[in-house]
N, C-alpha and C positions, 0 to 999 in steps of 0.2 A: 468508382474506386480508381485510384491512382495506379496505373500499370507500373510505375516506378518502383512501388513497394515490392512487387512480386519479383520484378527484375533484379533489383538490388539485393534482395534476400537470397535469390537463387545464385547470383554471381559470387556471393560470400562463400559459396561451397567450393569455388575454384581458386581460393586464396591460400597463401601459406598460413594465415591465422587460423583457417578452418582445419588444416592439415595437422596442426599441433594439439587439437582439441581431443580429450579422451573419446573413446569410441561411443560411450553411453550418451555423450553430448552431441555427437556428429549427427546421429540419426534424427535428432530433434532441432538442430540448430537453424535450419532454414525456416521451419515453421515458427520458431521462437523469435527469430528476426522480423519476420512478416508480422507476427502478432504485436510486437513491439512497435514497429513503424506505424502500423494501423492505429494503435492506441495513442501513440504520441502525436499523430497528425489529426485525429479526430478531436481532441479535447479543445485546443484553441483554433482549429480550422487552419492548420499550417500545411504548407507543402513539405514533402520529405526533406528538401534542402534547406528549409527554414527552421529546422528543430532548435529548440532552446531549452534552458534548464528547467523551466516550468513544465514543459511538455515532457521532458524525460522523467521528471519526478512523478508526474501524474501517470505516466505509463507504467513505470517500475512499481509504484506503490499502490495503484488503484486497479490496475488491470493484469499485470504479470502474475501476481499471486493467485489469480483465478484459473490459470491455465491447468489443464488435466495432463500432468506429466509424471513420469516415474521419479522417485525420489532423487536419484543421481542427477537426472536432468533438471529437476526443480532446483536443486542446491546450485547447479552451475549456470543458471539463467544469467546472473549478473556477468560472469565471465564471457559467456557467449555475446551478450549485448555489448559489453566493453570492447571485445575484439571486433565486432561488427562496426561500432561507431568509428574506431581507429581506421579500419579498412575503408570506410566511406570517405574519410578525410585523405587517406593516402590515394584513393583513386580520384580525387578533386570533386567528389560529389557533395561533400558537407564540410563547410568550413567550421572549425572548432570541434571537430569530432573527437580529438584526443581530450580536450577539455570536458566534453560531455561524457567520455569514457571514464575519467577520473570521478566525476560526479556519481556515475553508476557504482563505482567501487565504494564510494562513501555511502551510498544508499543501500548497499548489499545487506548490511545487518538489519536495517528496518525492513527491507524486503523479506528476509528469511523469517523475521518475527511475525510478519503478517501471513505467512504460509501455514496452513493447517498441516499437521502430520501426515494425514491420510489424503491430502490433496485438496485443492480448492483454498478458499480465503478463510482464515481463522475468524470466527465471530466473537465479538466481545462477550466476556461473561455477563450473565444476567444479574443484575443487582437487585437484592431483596431489599424493598423499601421497608422501613420500620412501620409497624401497624400504627394507624391513626388512633388516638385516644379521643373518645368523644366525652363530652361533659358528664354524661350519666355513667360512664364506665367506672369499675373500681379503680382507685388511685394506685398506679404502679409502684408507689413507695411502700405499699404493704400495710397501711394504717386501717384499711377495711372500710374507709369512708369513700364517698364518690369523689371523682376527680375534681368536679367543680366545687366541693366543699373543702378540699385539701390542698394539694399542690396546684391545681388549676384556679384556685380562687384569686380573683383580681383584688389587689391590695387597693383599698380606696385612696383617693388622693388626699394628701394632708390638708386639713382645714386650717387655713391661715387666719389668725386674728385680725379683726378689722380695726 
């Protein structure tokens, strides 16, 4: 594990950007920043100072919705991560941090859509597949005949004169 992740995350708590966060976000901000950096660095195997747009997208949409956080903190994750990335650029630790923070702001809607109301990741709804009709089932058109003799009947190829 890269010690910079923990150091950079805890250093964020001593910045002016941290001071302006709402109280409900402050108590989770350091853990959110660390989780974000870990997720962003693990996907493509990057060092913290090498973050790029793909790593940010992966962390925000695939890992951050899974965090177990209270609702207020969950809604504020994009704000915390954006402020954190800007602070990293200001400290000279991450070039392009402001650009990545803007990307996080753009991803905020998709992030919130992936969050389940009770916490964790929202699972996609189960799709009910239409029941398969076999050849010997009654035809769904209501004729009373078997499917193979009604709507499932293959029309023979036309016989062409020779």
